N, C-alpha and C positions, 0 to 999 in steps of 0.2 A: 239634463245636461249639465256638465260642470266644466270650468275652464282647468285646462290642463297645465300642469306645472312639472317640469319647466316647459317653455313653448318657445320656438323661434318666430312666434308672430310679429310681424312688424309692429303692431301696436305695442305689445309687451317689451319687445327687444329695444324699440325706440324709446319708451318710456324709461327703461333701466339706464339707457345710455344717457338721457337726458336728466333724469331725476336721482338715480342710484350710484351709478359708478363713481362719482366725484364726492358724493356726500357718505358714502359707506353703507347706504340702506340696500337691503336684500331685495332681489327681485320681487318676492311676495309682499314685501312693505310697499314697494313701489306700485306694485298692482292694487293693493289695498287702498293706498292714498291717491292715485291718480288714474286708473283705469276704469273707463265706463262711468261707474258711480261709486263714491267713497264706500269702503267696505267690501269691495269685491275680492274674493278669495280664489285661489287656484290650489289645484290637488294633484297628487300622483295617483297613478293608477292603483297603488296599493292602499292609499288611504281611502280612496273611493270605495274599493273592495271592503275594507274593513268597516267602514261606515255602514255600507249596505248590509253586510251580514251581521253586524250588531244590532242593526233594527230588523232581523228577521227575513231579509230578502234572501231568495234562493234564485239559481238559475240564471245566474248574473252573466251578462255578456256587455262587454266594453267596445267600443269602435272610436279609434282616434280619427278625428276629421281635420283635413288640411283645408283652410278656409281661404277666401281671397285676401283676407286680412294677413295672412302667412306671407303672401307674395307681394304686399302692398301693391295691389292693382289698383286700388282707388288713389286718383291724384290727390296730393295734399291740396286742402283749400288754401288759396293764398292768403287772405287776411288772418287765418289762425296759424300758419306756419312760417318758420323763419327761413331764410335763404340757405342757410346750412342744411335744414332738413329737406328742403325741395332739392338741394343738390344730391344729399345722400339718397332720396328717394330714386333719383335719375340713376345713381350708380348701383342701386341695389342688386346683387346677383341673383335675380330672379331663377334663371334656368339652373343655376347650383342649388338654390334652396330647394326648387321644386323637386330635383333629383335625389338630393340628400336628405332633406327635412322631413319627409312623411311622417317618421316616427315622433316629430316634435309638434304636431298639429295643436291649434289653439283650443279644439273642443274634444270633450270626451262625452260621448253619446252612451247612455246606460240603458239596458233593457234587463228587467228583473221581475221576479213574481214572488208575491206575498203568499205563503201557505195558507190555506183556509179561507182565501178571499175567493170564492167561487162566484159571487154575484157579479152580474154585469155593471156597466155604469148607472149612476143612480142620477135622478132628476131632482132637484132641489126645488122646493117651492110649489 
């Protein structure tokens, strides 16, 4: 799994609105600095394909996954969120995002095969 760029995800979108739009930071920089853990990166499908092919993987299949985070389904935690965020959460156009945003999901799930790796899973120890 890789985080998808760009994403309509509530977490990423809200982070950019909070930390990037007025500071001039790119969406990627805001994600890197503020999303989940420091250093988080996002990738386009083309970037993931290039990385996988460069390391010898074949039969690459990618699936964009639209998550609960993309729809802001989880209520904001009161102590950790501002009143402006809570208002925006209530007004978030979930129906429109659900209808229009499937191509912009937060997750890219990847399946691939490495040639010559015919062994099954190994047990270590």
